[in-house]
PyMOL Python script that loads the backbone (N, CA, C, O; Angstrom):
from pymol import cmd

cmd.read_pdbstr("""\
ATOM      1  N   UNK A   1       3.836 -31.124  98.309  1.00  0.00           N
ATOM      2  CA  UNK A   1       3.055 -30.010  97.810  1.00  0.00           C
ATOM      3  C   UNK A   1       3.727 -29.359  96.606  1.00  0.00           C
ATOM      4  O   UNK A   1       3.056 -28.972  95.650  1.00  0.00           O
ATOM      5  N   UNK A   2       5.072 -29.236  96.654  1.00  0.00           N
ATOM      6  CA  UNK A   2       5.784 -28.641  95.531  1.00  0.00           C
ATOM      7  C   UNK A   2       5.666 -29.504  94.286  1.00  0.00           C
ATOM      8  O   UNK A   2       5.580 -28.991  93.170  1.00  0.00           O
ATOM      9  N   UNK A   3       5.662 -30.819  94.485  1.00  0.00           N
ATOM     10  CA  UNK A   3       5.519 -31.720  93.348  1.00  0.00           C
ATOM     11  C   UNK A   3       4.168 -31.559  92.672  1.00  0.00           C
ATOM     12  O   UNK A   3       4.046 -31.736  91.460  1.00  0.00           O
ATOM     13  N   UNK A   4       3.154 -31.224  93.461  1.00  0.00           N
ATOM     14  CA  UNK A   4       1.830 -31.001  92.901  1.00  0.00           C
ATOM     15  C   UNK A   4       1.836 -29.789  91.972  1.00  0.00           C
ATOM     16  O   UNK A   4       1.249 -29.839  90.891  1.00  0.00           O
ATOM     17  N   UNK A   5       2.492 -28.705  92.379  1.00  0.00           N
ATOM     18  CA  UNK A   5       2.575 -27.514  91.542  1.00  0.00           C
ATOM     19  C   UNK A   5       3.349 -27.797  90.254  1.00  0.00           C
ATOM     20  O   UNK A   5       2.979 -27.314  89.184  1.00  0.00           O
ATOM     21  N   UNK A   6       4.408 -28.567  90.359  1.00  0.00           N
ATOM     22  CA  UNK A   6       5.192 -28.926  89.177  1.00  0.00           C
ATOM     23  C   UNK A   6       4.346 -29.766  88.236  1.00  0.00           C
ATOM     24  O   UNK A   6       4.356 -29.540  87.026  1.00  0.00           O
ATOM     25  N   UNK A   7       3.617 -30.727  88.773  1.00  0.00           N
ATOM     26  CA  UNK A   7       2.761 -31.578  87.965  1.00  0.00           C
ATOM     27  C   UNK A   7       1.668 -30.767  87.277  1.00  0.00           C
ATOM     28  O   UNK A   7       1.389 -30.977  86.096  1.00  0.00           O
ATOM     29  N   UNK A   8       1.050 -29.846  88.003  1.00  0.00           N
ATOM     30  CA  UNK A   8       0.012 -28.993  87.417  1.00  0.00           C
ATOM     31  C   UNK A   8       0.597 -28.120  86.320  1.00  0.00           C
ATOM     32  O   UNK A   8      -0.049 -27.928  85.289  1.00  0.00           O
ATOM     33  N   UNK A   9       1.793 -27.587  86.505  1.00  0.00           N
ATOM     34  CA  UNK A   9       2.436 -26.759  85.488  1.00  0.00           C
ATOM     35  C   UNK A   9       2.742 -27.558  84.230  1.00  0.00           C
ATOM     36  O   UNK A   9       2.517 -27.081  83.118  1.00  0.00           O
ATOM     37  N   UNK A  10       3.247 -28.758  84.400  1.00  0.00           N
ATOM     38  CA  UNK A  10       3.575 -29.591  83.243  1.00  0.00           C
ATOM     39  C   UNK A  10       2.303 -29.988  82.497  1.00  0.00           C
ATOM     40  O   UNK A  10       2.283 -29.982  81.266  1.00  0.00           O
ATOM     41  N   UNK A  11       1.246 -30.332  83.225  1.00  0.00           N
ATOM     42  CA  UNK A  11      -0.023 -30.683  82.578  1.00  0.00           C
ATOM     43  C   UNK A  11      -0.583 -29.485  81.826  1.00  0.00           C
ATOM     44  O   UNK A  11      -1.097 -29.634  80.718  1.00  0.00           O
ATOM     45  N   UNK A  12      -0.488 -28.292  82.420  1.00  0.00           N
ATOM     46  CA  UNK A  12      -0.979 -27.086  81.752  1.00  0.00           C
ATOM     47  C   UNK A  12      -0.185 -26.818  80.479  1.00  0.00           C
ATOM     48  O   UNK A  12      -0.768 -26.441  79.463  1.00  0.00           O
ATOM     49  N   UNK A  13       1.123 -27.002  80.513  1.00  0.00           N
ATOM     50  CA  UNK A  13       1.929 -26.803  79.317  1.00  0.00           C
ATOM     51  C   UNK A  13       1.586 -27.803  78.229  1.00  0.00           C
ATOM     52  O   UNK A  13       1.558 -27.451  77.049  1.00  0.00           O
ATOM     53  N   UNK A  14       1.325 -29.044  78.609  1.00  0.00           N
ATOM     54  CA  UNK A  14       0.929 -30.056  77.625  1.00  0.00           C
ATOM     55  C   UNK A  14      -0.406 -29.704  76.991  1.00  0.00           C
ATOM     56  O   UNK A  14      -0.572 -29.842  75.779  1.00  0.00           O
ATOM     57  N   UNK A  15      -1.357 -29.253  77.792  1.00  0.00           N
ATOM     58  CA  UNK A  15      -2.672 -28.878  77.264  1.00  0.00           C
ATOM     59  C   UNK A  15      -2.547 -27.683  76.329  1.00  0.00           C
ATOM     60  O   UNK A  15      -3.155 -27.674  75.258  1.00  0.00           O
ATOM     61  N   UNK A  16      -1.771 -26.676  76.714  1.00  0.00           N
ATOM     62  CA  UNK A  16      -1.583 -25.496  75.860  1.00  0.00           C
ATOM     63  C   UNK A  16      -0.909 -25.876  74.553  1.00  0.00           C
ATOM     64  O   UNK A  16      -1.306 -25.403  73.488  1.00  0.00           O
ATOM     65  N   UNK A  17       0.110 -26.730  74.625  1.00  0.00           N
ATOM     66  CA  UNK A  17       0.796 -27.172  73.417  1.00  0.00           C
ATOM     67  C   UNK A  17      -0.152 -27.940  72.505  1.00  0.00           C
ATOM     68  O   UNK A  17      -0.130 -27.746  71.289  1.00  0.00           O
ATOM     69  N   UNK A  18      -0.980 -28.802  73.072  1.00  0.00           N
ATOM     70  CA  UNK A  18      -1.940 -29.563  72.264  1.00  0.00           C
ATOM     71  C   UNK A  18      -2.952 -28.628  71.614  1.00  0.00           C
ATOM     72  O   UNK A  18      -3.284 -28.795  70.440  1.00  0.00           O
ATOM     73  N   UNK A  19      -3.445 -27.648  72.362  1.00  0.00           N
ATOM     74  CA  UNK A  19      -4.401 -26.695  71.790  1.00  0.00           C
ATOM     75  C   UNK A  19      -3.783 -25.901  70.645  1.00  0.00           C
ATOM     76  O   UNK A  19      -4.415 -25.709  69.606  1.00  0.00           O
ATOM     77  N   UNK A  20      -2.566 -25.445  70.832  1.00  0.00           N
ATOM     78  CA  UNK A  20      -1.892 -24.687  69.769  1.00  0.00           C
ATOM     79  C   UNK A  20      -1.694 -25.569  68.545  1.00  0.00           C
ATOM     80  O   UNK A  20      -1.866 -25.112  67.415  1.00  0.00           O
ATOM     81  N   UNK A  21      -1.334 -26.824  68.762  1.00  0.00           N
ATOM     82  CA  UNK A  21      -1.113 -27.742  67.645  1.00  0.00           C
ATOM     83  C   UNK A  21      -2.396 -27.956  66.850  1.00  0.00           C
ATOM     84  O   UNK A  21      -2.370 -27.919  65.620  1.00  0.00           O
ATOM     85  N   UNK A  22      -3.520 -28.179  67.533  1.00  0.00           N
ATOM     86  CA  UNK A  22      -4.764 -28.460  66.835  1.00  0.00           C
ATOM     87  C   UNK A  22      -5.407 -27.215  66.246  1.00  0.00           C
ATOM     88  O   UNK A  22      -6.054 -27.304  65.203  1.00  0.00           O
ATOM     89  N   UNK A  23      -5.253 -26.066  66.873  1.00  0.00           N
ATOM     90  CA  UNK A  23      -5.851 -24.838  66.364  1.00  0.00           C
ATOM     91  C   UNK A  23      -5.104 -24.339  65.131  1.00  0.00           C
ATOM     92  O   UNK A  23      -5.730 -23.887  64.173  1.00  0.00           O
ATOM     93  N   UNK A  24      -3.790 -24.415  65.143  1.00  0.00           N
ATOM     94  CA  UNK A  24      -2.988 -23.893  64.036  1.00  0.00           C
ATOM     95  C   UNK A  24      -2.648 -24.964  62.996  1.00  0.00           C
ATOM     96  O   UNK A  24      -1.704 -24.789  62.225  1.00  0.00           O
ATOM     97  N   UNK A  25      -3.386 -26.046  62.963  1.00  0.00           N
ATOM     98  CA  UNK A  25      -3.065 -27.136  62.058  1.00  0.00           C
ATOM     99  C   UNK A  25      -3.219 -26.718  60.597  1.00  0.00           C
ATOM    100  O   UNK A  25      -2.424 -27.132  59.753  1.00  0.00           O
ATOM    101  N   UNK A  26      -4.215 -25.917  60.291  1.00  0.00           N
ATOM    102  CA  UNK A  26      -4.481 -25.536  58.912  1.00  0.00           C
ATOM    103  C   UNK A  26      -3.759 -24.258  58.484  1.00  0.00           C
ATOM    104  O   UNK A  26      -3.714 -23.946  57.294  1.00  0.00           O
ATOM    105  N   UNK A  27      -3.213 -23.542  59.406  1.00  0.00           N
ATOM    106  CA  UNK A  27      -2.555 -22.283  59.086  1.00  0.00           C
ATOM    107  C   UNK A  27      -1.094 -22.516  58.731  1.00  0.00           C
ATOM    108  O   UNK A  27      -0.524 -23.568  59.020  1.00  0.00           O
ATOM    109  N   UNK A  28      -0.508 -21.519  58.102  1.00  0.00           N
ATOM    110  CA  UNK A  28       0.906 -21.593  57.770  1.00  0.00           C
ATOM    111  C   UNK A  28       1.721 -21.643  59.063  1.00  0.00           C
ATOM    112  O   UNK A  28       1.535 -20.822  59.961  1.00  0.00           O
ATOM    113  N   UNK A  29       2.625 -22.620  59.141  1.00  0.00           N
ATOM    114  CA  UNK A  29       3.393 -22.808  60.369  1.00  0.00           C
ATOM    115  C   UNK A  29       4.529 -21.806  60.459  1.00  0.00           C
ATOM    116  O   UNK A  29       5.209 -21.517  59.475  1.00  0.00           O
ATOM    117  N   UNK A  30       4.715 -21.293  61.642  1.00  0.00           N
ATOM    118  CA  UNK A  30       5.852 -20.422  61.928  1.00  0.00           C
ATOM    119  C   UNK A  30       6.798 -21.191  62.823  1.00  0.00           C
ATOM    120  O   UNK A  30       6.395 -21.722  63.858  1.00  0.00           O
ATOM    121  N   UNK A  31       8.038 -21.251  62.429  1.00  0.00           N
ATOM    122  CA  UNK A  31       9.034 -21.965  63.205  1.00  0.00           C
ATOM    123  C   UNK A  31       9.490 -21.103  64.378  1.00  0.00           C
ATOM    124  O   UNK A  31       9.512 -19.875  64.299  1.00  0.00           O
ATOM    125  N   UNK A  32       9.853 -21.777  65.465  1.00  0.00           N
ATOM    126  CA  UNK A  32      10.424 -21.073  66.604  1.00  0.00           C
ATOM    127  C   UNK A  32      11.831 -20.605  66.261  1.00  0.00           C
ATOM    128  O   UNK A  32      12.608 -21.327  65.636  1.00  0.00           O
ATOM    129  N   UNK A  33      12.135 -19.413  66.673  1.00  0.00           N
ATOM    130  CA  UNK A  33      13.502 -18.942  66.497  1.00  0.00           C
ATOM    131  C   UNK A  33      14.383 -19.644  67.530  1.00  0.00           C
ATOM    132  O   UNK A  33      13.884 -20.119  68.550  1.00  0.00           O
ATOM    133  N   UNK A  34      15.687 -19.711  67.272  1.00  0.00           N
ATOM    134  CA  UNK A  34      16.564 -20.355  68.261  1.00  0.00           C
ATOM    135  C   UNK A  34      16.501 -19.695  69.639  1.00  0.00           C
ATOM    136  O   UNK A  34      16.585 -20.375  70.661  1.00  0.00           O
ATOM    137  N   UNK A  35      16.353 -18.384  69.662  1.00  0.00           N
ATOM    138  CA  UNK A  35      16.274 -17.672  70.939  1.00  0.00           C
ATOM    139  C   UNK A  35      14.980 -18.016  71.682  1.00  0.00           C
ATOM    140  O   UNK A  35      14.990 -18.160  72.905  1.00  0.00           O
ATOM    141  N   UNK A  36      13.875 -18.146  70.958  1.00  0.00           N
ATOM    142  CA  UNK A  36      12.608 -18.520  71.591  1.00  0.00           C
ATOM    143  C   UNK A  36      12.670 -19.954  72.111  1.00  0.00           C
ATOM    144  O   UNK A  36      12.153 -20.246  73.190  1.00  0.00           O
ATOM    145  N   UNK A  37      13.291 -20.836  71.359  1.00  0.00           N
ATOM    146  CA  UNK A  37      13.449 -22.210  71.817  1.00  0.00           C
ATOM    147  C   UNK A  37      14.299 -22.304  73.070  1.00  0.00           C
ATOM    148  O   UNK A  37      13.996 -23.067  73.987  1.00  0.00           O
ATOM    149  N   UNK A  38      15.368 -21.516  73.098  1.00  0.00           N
ATOM    150  CA  UNK A  38      16.246 -21.495  74.268  1.00  0.00           C
ATOM    151  C   UNK A  38      15.513 -20.952  75.492  1.00  0.00           C
ATOM    152  O   UNK A  38      15.679 -21.464  76.599  1.00  0.00           O
ATOM    153  N   UNK A  39      14.703 -19.919  75.289  1.00  0.00           N
ATOM    154  CA  UNK A  39      13.946 -19.366  76.419  1.00  0.00           C
ATOM    155  C   UNK A  39      12.919 -20.369  76.926  1.00  0.00           C
ATOM    156  O   UNK A  39      12.699 -20.478  78.133  1.00  0.00           O
ATOM    157  N   UNK A  40      12.293 -21.097  76.017  1.00  0.00           N
ATOM    158  CA  UNK A  40      11.334 -22.129  76.407  1.00  0.00           C
ATOM    159  C   UNK A  40      12.019 -23.208  77.241  1.00  0.00           C
ATOM    160  O   UNK A  40      11.473 -23.661  78.247  1.00  0.00           O
ATOM    161  N   UNK A  41      13.209 -23.616  76.824  1.00  0.00           N
ATOM    162  CA  UNK A  41      13.966 -24.631  77.562  1.00  0.00           C
ATOM    163  C   UNK A  41      14.316 -24.143  78.963  1.00  0.00           C
ATOM    164  O   UNK A  41      14.199 -24.901  79.926  1.00  0.00           O
ATOM    165  N   UNK A  42      14.746 -22.885  79.089  1.00  0.00           N
ATOM    166  CA  UNK A  42      15.080 -22.342  80.406  1.00  0.00           C
ATOM    167  C   UNK A  42      13.866 -22.331  81.335  1.00  0.00           C
ATOM    168  O   UNK A  42      13.988 -22.651  82.517  1.00  0.00           O
ATOM    169  N   UNK A  43      12.703 -21.968  80.811  1.00  0.00           N
ATOM    170  CA  UNK A  43      11.501 -21.940  81.649  1.00  0.00           C
ATOM    171  C   UNK A  43      11.125 -23.350  82.081  1.00  0.00           C
ATOM    172  O   UNK A  43      10.786 -23.566  83.245  1.00  0.00           O
ATOM    173  N   UNK A  44      11.178 -24.311  81.170  1.00  0.00           N
ATOM    174  CA  UNK A  44      10.842 -25.694  81.516  1.00  0.00           C
ATOM    175  C   UNK A  44      11.816 -26.251  82.556  1.00  0.00           C
ATOM    176  O   UNK A  44      11.397 -26.900  83.514  1.00  0.00           O
ATOM    177  N   UNK A  45      13.110 -25.999  82.368  1.00  0.00           N
ATOM    178  CA  UNK A  45      14.108 -26.475  83.335  1.00  0.00           C
ATOM    179  C   UNK A  45      13.890 -25.796  84.688  1.00  0.00           C
ATOM    180  O   UNK A  45      14.079 -26.423  85.731  1.00  0.00           O
ATOM    181  N   UNK A  46      13.498 -24.528  84.679  1.00  0.00           N
ATOM    182  CA  UNK A  46      13.191 -23.836  85.929  1.00  0.00           C
ATOM    183  C   UNK A  46      12.011 -24.458  86.652  1.00  0.00           C
ATOM    184  O   UNK A  46      11.991 -24.517  87.881  1.00  0.00           O
ATOM    185  N   UNK A  47      11.029 -24.921  85.891  1.00  0.00           N
ATOM    186  CA  UNK A  47       9.875 -25.590  86.500  1.00  0.00           C
ATOM    187  C   UNK A  47      10.293 -26.950  87.063  1.00  0.00           C
ATOM    188  O   UNK A  47       9.880 -27.336  88.157  1.00  0.00           O
ATOM    189  N   UNK A  48      11.112 -27.661  86.302  1.00  0.00           N
ATOM    190  CA  UNK A  48      11.534 -28.998  86.743  1.00  0.00           C
ATOM    191  C   UNK A  48      12.359 -28.912  88.023  1.00  0.00           C
ATOM    192  O   UNK A  48      12.179 -29.724  88.931  1.00  0.00           O
ATOM    193  N   UNK A  49      13.263 -27.933  88.105  1.00  0.00           N
ATOM    194  CA  UNK A  49      14.092 -27.776  89.296  1.00  0.00           C
ATOM    195  C   UNK A  49      13.425 -26.837  90.297  1.00  0.00           C
ATOM    196  O   UNK A  49      14.070 -25.936  90.835  1.00  0.00           O
ATOM    197  N   UNK A  50      12.147 -27.048  90.542  1.00  0.00           N
ATOM    198  CA  UNK A  50      11.377 -26.192  91.431  1.00  0.00           C
ATOM    199  C   UNK A  50      11.707 -26.352  92.897  1.00  0.00           C
ATOM    200  O   UNK A  50      11.244 -25.562  93.720  1.00  0.00           O
ATOM    201  N   UNK A  51      12.498 -27.358  93.248  1.00  0.00           N
ATOM    202  CA  UNK A  51      12.818 -27.583  94.665  1.00  0.00           C
ATOM    203  C   UNK A  51      13.703 -26.487  95.242  1.00  0.00           C
ATOM    204  O   UNK A  51      13.501 -26.054  96.376  1.00  0.00           O
ATOM    205  N   UNK A  52      14.675 -26.041  94.467  1.00  0.00           N
ATOM    206  CA  UNK A  52      15.592 -24.979  94.916  1.00  0.00           C
ATOM    207  C   UNK A  52      15.085 -23.660  94.344  1.00  0.00           C
ATOM    208  O   UNK A  52      15.181 -23.419  93.140  1.00  0.00           O
ATOM    209  N   UNK A  53      14.550 -22.815  95.207  1.00  0.00           N
ATOM    210  CA  UNK A  53      13.885 -21.600  94.766  1.00  0.00           C
ATOM    211  C   UNK A  53      14.744 -20.650  93.969  1.00  0.00           C
ATOM    212  O   UNK A  53      14.304 -20.135  92.941  1.00  0.00           O
ATOM    213  N   UNK A  54      15.970 -20.404  94.425  1.00  0.00           N
ATOM    214  CA  UNK A  54      16.821 -19.428  93.737  1.00  0.00           C
ATOM    215  C   UNK A  54      17.189 -19.903  92.331  1.00  0.00           C
ATOM    216  O   UNK A  54      17.158 -19.122  91.380  1.00  0.00           O
ATOM    217  N   UNK A  55      17.533 -21.174  92.204  1.00  0.00           N
ATOM    218  CA  UNK A  55      17.900 -21.697  90.891  1.00  0.00           C
ATOM    219  C   UNK A  55      16.678 -21.726  89.980  1.00  0.00           C
ATOM    220  O   UNK A  55      16.765 -21.341  88.814  1.00  0.00           O
ATOM    221  N   UNK A  56      15.554 -22.173  90.496  1.00  0.00           N
ATOM    222  CA  UNK A  56      14.330 -22.264  89.713  1.00  0.00           C
ATOM    223  C   UNK A  56      13.884 -20.898  89.205  1.00  0.00           C
ATOM    224  O   UNK A  56      13.629 -20.729  88.013  1.00  0.00           O
ATOM    225  N   UNK A  57      13.791 -19.936  90.096  1.00  0.00           N
ATOM    226  CA  UNK A  57      13.363 -18.603  89.695  1.00  0.00           C
ATOM    227  C   UNK A  57      14.389 -17.943  88.787  1.00  0.00           C
ATOM    228  O   UNK A  57      14.022 -17.197  87.879  1.00  0.00           O
ATOM    229  N   UNK A  58      15.651 -18.204  89.016  1.00  0.00           N
ATOM    230  CA  UNK A  58      16.695 -17.655  88.166  1.00  0.00           C
ATOM    231  C   UNK A  58      16.603 -18.182  86.745  1.00  0.00           C
ATOM    232  O   UNK A  58      16.721 -17.419  85.787  1.00  0.00           O
ATOM    233  N   UNK A  59      16.392 -19.494  86.604  1.00  0.00           N
ATOM    234  CA  UNK A  59      16.270 -20.081  85.269  1.00  0.00           C
ATOM    235  C   UNK A  59      15.021 -19.571  84.552  1.00  0.00           C
ATOM    236  O   UNK A  59      15.058 -19.287  83.355  1.00  0.00           O
ATOM    237  N   UNK A  60      13.928 -19.458  85.282  1.00  0.00           N
ATOM    238  CA  UNK A  60      12.711 -18.926  84.661  1.00  0.00           C
ATOM    239  C   UNK A  60      12.885 -17.463  84.274  1.00  0.00           C
ATOM    240  O   UNK A  60      12.389 -17.040  83.229  1.00  0.00           O
ATOM    241  N   UNK A  61      13.576 -16.689  85.094  1.00  0.00           N
ATOM    242  CA  UNK A  61      13.825 -15.282  84.766  1.00  0.00           C
ATOM    243  C   UNK A  61      14.686 -15.159  83.511  1.00  0.00           C
ATOM    244  O   UNK A  61      14.432 -14.301  82.666  1.00  0.00           O
ATOM    245  N   UNK A  62      15.706 -16.016  83.387  1.00  0.00           N
ATOM    246  CA  UNK A  62      16.532 -16.006  82.177  1.00  0.00           C
ATOM    247  C   UNK A  62      15.674 -16.331  80.956  1.00  0.00           C
ATOM    248  O   UNK A  62      15.812 -15.698  79.909  1.00  0.00           O
ATOM    249  N   UNK A  63      14.793 -17.313  81.093  1.00  0.00           N
ATOM    250  CA  UNK A  63      13.904 -17.674  79.990  1.00  0.00           C
ATOM    251  C   UNK A  63      12.985 -16.539  79.588  1.00  0.00           C
ATOM    252  O   UNK A  63      12.766 -16.302  78.400  1.00  0.00           O
ATOM    253  N   UNK A  64      12.450 -15.841  80.564  1.00  0.00           N
ATOM    254  CA  UNK A  64      11.555 -14.718  80.274  1.00  0.00           C
ATOM    255  C   UNK A  64      12.319 -13.575  79.613  1.00  0.00           C
ATOM    256  O   UNK A  64      11.819 -12.955  78.674  1.00  0.00           O
ATOM    257  N   UNK A  65      13.516 -13.296  80.094  1.00  0.00           N
ATOM    258  CA  UNK A  65      14.329 -12.231  79.502  1.00  0.00           C
ATOM    259  C   UNK A  65      14.680 -12.576  78.053  1.00  0.00           C
ATOM    260  O   UNK A  65      14.629 -11.709  77.181  1.00  0.00           O
ATOM    261  N   UNK A  66      15.036 -13.832  77.794  1.00  0.00           N
ATOM    262  CA  UNK A  66      15.340 -14.248  76.423  1.00  0.00           C
ATOM    263  C   UNK A  66      14.105 -14.150  75.525  1.00  0.00           C
ATOM    264  O   UNK A  66      14.218 -13.760  74.363  1.00  0.00           O
ATOM    265  N   UNK A  67      12.929 -14.500  76.050  1.00  0.00           N
ATOM    266  CA  UNK A  67      11.695 -14.396  75.262  1.00  0.00           C
ATOM    267  C   UNK A  67      11.386 -12.941  74.929  1.00  0.00           C
ATOM    268  O   UNK A  67      10.967 -12.639  73.811  1.00  0.00           O
ATOM    269  N   UNK A  68      11.585 -12.049  75.870  1.00  0.00           N
ATOM    270  CA  UNK A  68      11.352 -10.632  75.616  1.00  0.00           C
ATOM    271  C   UNK A  68      12.353 -10.103  74.585  1.00  0.00           C
ATOM    272  O   UNK A  68      11.992  -9.319  73.708  1.00  0.00           O
ATOM    273  N   UNK A  69      13.613 -10.537  74.697  1.00  0.00           N
ATOM    274  CA  UNK A  69      14.620 -10.125  73.718  1.00  0.00           C
ATOM    275  C   UNK A  69      14.254 -10.630  72.325  1.00  0.00           C
ATOM    276  O   UNK A  69      14.439  -9.917  71.338  1.00  0.00           O
ATOM    277  N   UNK A  70      13.736 -11.856  72.237  1.00  0.00           N
ATOM    278  CA  UNK A  70      13.327 -12.410  70.950  1.00  0.00           C
ATOM    279  C   UNK A  70      12.168 -11.611  70.359  1.00  0.00           C
ATOM    280  O   UNK A  70      12.163 -11.323  69.162  1.00  0.00           O
ATOM    281  N   UNK A  71      11.187 -11.252  71.188  1.00  0.00           N
ATOM    282  CA  UNK A  71      10.069 -10.441  70.694  1.00  0.00           C
ATOM    283  C   UNK A  71      10.558  -9.086  70.209  1.00  0.00           C
ATOM    284  O   UNK A  71      10.101  -8.590  69.180  1.00  0.00           O
ATOM    285  N   UNK A  72      11.481  -8.488  70.943  1.00  0.00           N
ATOM    286  CA  UNK A  72      12.029  -7.188  70.557  1.00  0.00           C
ATOM    287  C   UNK A  72      12.768  -7.289  69.212  1.00  0.00           C
ATOM    288  O   UNK A  72      12.597  -6.432  68.345  1.00  0.00           O
ATOM    289  N   UNK A  73      13.580  -8.328  69.042  1.00  0.00           N
ATOM    290  CA  UNK A  73      14.317  -8.504  67.792  1.00  0.00           C
ATOM    291  C   UNK A  73      13.383  -8.778  66.614  1.00  0.00           C
ATOM    292  O   UNK A  73      13.615  -8.286  65.509  1.00  0.00           O
ATOM    293  N   UNK A  74      12.340  -9.552  66.843  1.00  0.00           N
ATOM    294  CA  UNK A  74      11.369  -9.819  65.767  1.00  0.00           C
ATOM    295  C   UNK A  74      10.603  -8.567  65.372  1.00  0.00           C
ATOM    296  O   UNK A  74      10.334  -8.351  64.190  1.00  0.00           O
ATOM    297  N   UNK A  75      10.249  -7.737  66.352  1.00  0.00           N
ATOM    298  CA  UNK A  75       9.523  -6.512  66.026  1.00  0.00           C
ATOM    299  C   UNK A  75      10.408  -5.528  65.260  1.00  0.00           C
ATOM    300  O   UNK A  75       9.919  -4.810  64.387  1.00  0.00           O
ATOM    301  N   UNK A  76      11.704  -5.487  65.577  1.00  0.00           N
ATOM    302  CA  UNK A  76      12.612  -4.612  64.840  1.00  0.00           C
ATOM    303  C   UNK A  76      12.807  -5.094  63.414  1.00  0.00           C
ATOM    304  O   UNK A  76      12.907  -4.280  62.496  1.00  0.00           O
ATOM    305  N   UNK A  77      12.863  -6.407  63.213  1.00  0.00           N
ATOM    306  CA  UNK A  77      13.076  -6.936  61.860  1.00  0.00           C
ATOM    307  C   UNK A  77      11.821  -6.756  61.004  1.00  0.00           C
ATOM    308  O   UNK A  77      11.941  -6.632  59.785  1.00  0.00           O
ATOM    309  N   UNK A  78      10.639  -6.737  61.586  1.00  0.00           N
ATOM    310  CA  UNK A  78       9.410  -6.527  60.826  1.00  0.00           C
ATOM    311  C   UNK A  78       9.265  -5.069  60.396  1.00  0.00           C
ATOM    312  O   UNK A  78       8.648  -4.793  59.367  1.00  0.00           O
ATOM    313  N   UNK A  79       9.816  -4.140  61.159  1.00  0.00           N
ATOM    314  CA  UNK A  79       9.709  -2.723  60.833  1.00  0.00           C
ATOM    315  C   UNK A  79      10.554  -2.347  59.620  1.00  0.00           C
ATOM    316  O   UNK A  79      10.253  -1.379  58.921  1.00  0.00           O
ATOM    317  N   UNK A  80      11.614  -3.117  59.373  1.00  0.00           N
ATOM    318  CA  UNK A  80      12.513  -2.777  58.258  1.00  0.00           C
ATOM    319  C   UNK A  80      11.952  -3.156  56.931  1.00  0.00           C
ATOM    320  O   UNK A  80      12.593  -2.934  55.904  1.00  0.00           O
TER     321      UNK A  80
END
""", "prot")
cmd.dss("prot")
cmd.show_as("cartoon", "prot")
cmd.util.cbc("prot")
cmd.orient("prot")
């Protein structure tokens, strides 16, 4: 059952990535910041290691915290 949730999550991420790629094809591309990339990696690794709840949720929480920190830093740099 846990493998089913992991598979559904990975398929959803692939679909979202494909949609973003095709929708933003004509627009000016924005590169991911290193902090956003790192947070994305933590969330994906947390999904992959879904068998151990504490490690999985911990990795996803780190990814979310890093993503929030990245948004905060980007908003501060735009205000200047």
